[in-house]
N, C-alpha and C positions, 0 to 999 in steps of 0.2 A: 670555493674558487681556488685553483691550484696554479702555482707558478714554479718556474725552475730557474735557478741561477747557475749558469755555466761559465766558469772563469777561464775556460780554455787552457787550463794547466799553467796559468801565469802566477803561480805561487800564492801566497796569502792564505786565505781560508778555503781554498778550492779542494777538490778531491785529491787525495794523496797519490793515487796511481794514474791520474790523468784521464780517467773514465768520466763520461758525462754523469752528473749527479741524478739521482732518482727523482722522478716526477711524482709529487704527492697528489694522489687522486682519491676521490670519494668512491667507496665500493658501493655500487648501485644494486648488486644482487640481493642483499638482505631486504632492501627497501622494496624491490619488485616482489620478493617472496611474501612480505607482509601484505602488500596491496592485493596480490592474487588470493591470499587466504581470506582477506576481508571481502573481496568480490564474491568468492564462493559462499561465504556465510550469508551475505545479503541475498544472493540468488536463492539459497535454500529457504530463507525465512520470509522472502517477499510474498509468497503465496499464502502464508499464515496470517499476515497482517491484513486486517480489514480496515474499513473506514475509521477515521479518528474519533467518531462520536460513539461514546459508550452507551450501548443499549442492552438491557437485560430482557431478551425475548422470552416469551412463555414456553413452557415445556409441554409436549404432547406425547402420546404413546407411539404414534407412527409419524415418521418424518420421511418425506419423499426426497430421494437423492436426485438432484438435477445438476446439469453442467451447462445450462444455457447462459449465454452472456446477455443480461438484461439490466436496465437501469435499476438502481436501488433507492427507494424512497424510505427515509428514516423518520420516525416520529419519536421524539424524546419524551421523557417523563413530564416535562413542562409543556408539551404540546407543540414544540417547534418542528417544522417540516423542512427536511433537507433532501436534495437530490444528489446522490453520490457525494455526500459530504459538503455540499454548497447550499446555503439557505435559499429557499425558493418560496414565492408567494403561492398560497394554496389555489387561488383563482387562476394563476398562470401555469400551474403544474402540468396539466395535460398538453398545453400548447408547447411548453418548453421540451417536454419529452418527445413529442412528435417532430419538433424541429431538430433536436440534437441526435435522436435515435430513430431515423427514418425507417430502418428495417425491423425494429423491435415491435412486436405485437403485444407485449406484456411487460409487467414490472414486478419487482420484488418489493414488498412492503415490510419493513422491520419496525415494529412498534414495541416500545418498552412495556413490560408487564404492568408497570405502575402508571402508565399513561391513561389519561381520561379518554373515554370512548368517543367523545364528540369529534376530535380531529381525525381519528381513525375512520369513522363513518364518513366524514366529509371527503377525505382522500379517496376512499373506496368509491364513493358516489361520483366524484369528479373523473376518476379514471374509468369507471364503468360507462359514464356518459360519453367518453371519448373513444369507446370501443377498445379499450386496452384490458388485457387479462390481468387480474390482480392475483398475485401469489404471495401468501402470508409466510413469513420466515419464522420458524419455530425451532426449538431444540429438542432432542430426544430426551425423554424423562430418564433419570438415573436408574430407576428400578427396572426398566425394560431394555437397557443397553445390551445385555447379554442375550436376550431372546427377542426375536422380531416376529 
């Protein structure tokens, strides 16, 4: 907060030459510069960030590159099922997907490599029964990254 005391040249502790005293202001330019730099950093790293659940997906020799926007069903090592990071009941999974994503005809399924097979099979069965295409998310194996 800035304020100015102008004695109007009436002696005392005023300005010696009778000029109005300088108004103390906060320089906003460095603040705006920092905010813009942070904005650019977040814009560049936003596409790198995935959902908050850490899942170590299996590695395969071939990975199909896709750019479709589809819901992501994640199965953790403990068997918990989430839809785009939010917990969902396995029995309601197909219904919730069809309600929230009316135009989507498929889903990505990310399952931890240490997950037990039962929840993965149940999710695939539920989604298949709902006529949704199931796409399994994998990672490209390290020894084949240079050659495709």
